[in-house]
N, C-alpha and C positions, 0 to 999 in steps of 0.2 A: 129846514135845517135847524133853525133856532128851537123849534118845538121839540124836535128829536133830541137835541142836546139837553134841554131842560128835563125831559122825561128820563133820559139816561142818568143825569145827575141825581134826580129824585130817586131813581132805582138804586143807585150806588149808596145814597144816604140811608135808604130803608134797609138795604142788605147789611150794611154795617151795624145798624141799630138792632136788627134781628139777630145777627151773630153775637152781639154783646149780650142780649137777653138770654140767648142759648148758653153762652159761656157762664153767666151767673147761675143758671138753673142746671148746669152740668148735663145739658142735652147735646144731641148730635149737632155739630157745627156746620157752617157754610164753608166750603173749601176755599182756601186762599187763592187757588187758581181761578175760581169763579169770581172772586172779588176783583182780581187783576184783569180778568176778561172784561168785566163791566167798565173798569177804569180805562182800559185800552180802547174800548168802543166809544168813549166820550164822557164817562161818568166819574172821572178822577176828582174833580172839584167837590162834588157831593160827598165822595168818600173821605176826602181830606177834612171837610167840615165835620162829618160824623166822627171821624177818628179822634179829633180833639174835643168835640162836644161830649162824647161818651167815654173819653179816655180809653179807647179801644185800639189795640195794636200800635199805640204810639211809642212803645218801647222797642219795637222791632224795626231794625234798620231797613229791611226790605220794604216796609210800609212808609216810615217817616222820610226815607230818601226816595224810594221808588215811586210813590204816588205823586209827589211834587214834580219829579222828573218827567213822568208821563204827562202831567198837566202842562208843563212848560213846553214839552215837545209838541203837544197838540196845539198850543197857542202859536208856536212857530210854524207848524204846517198850515194852520188857518191863515196866518199872515202871508205865508209864501204863496199859497194857491188862491188867496183872497176868496175863501169859501164864505 
């Protein structure tokens, strides 16, 4: 379980970094739905770190409110079910 969460957070971090590079180079971007799917599967913290490290999507309320909300919800579920 812990290894899976670490990998998902690494994936979320890398996806945000790649999307930022693509934005800079005016290339085809990663869909926001894909970024949120990764966050919902457990990669929210990695995406939050990347969002602020790379200054990417940190002006969009969907991200600066949505990702922390997903992360807090995941923490709550982990505590509730003691996963």
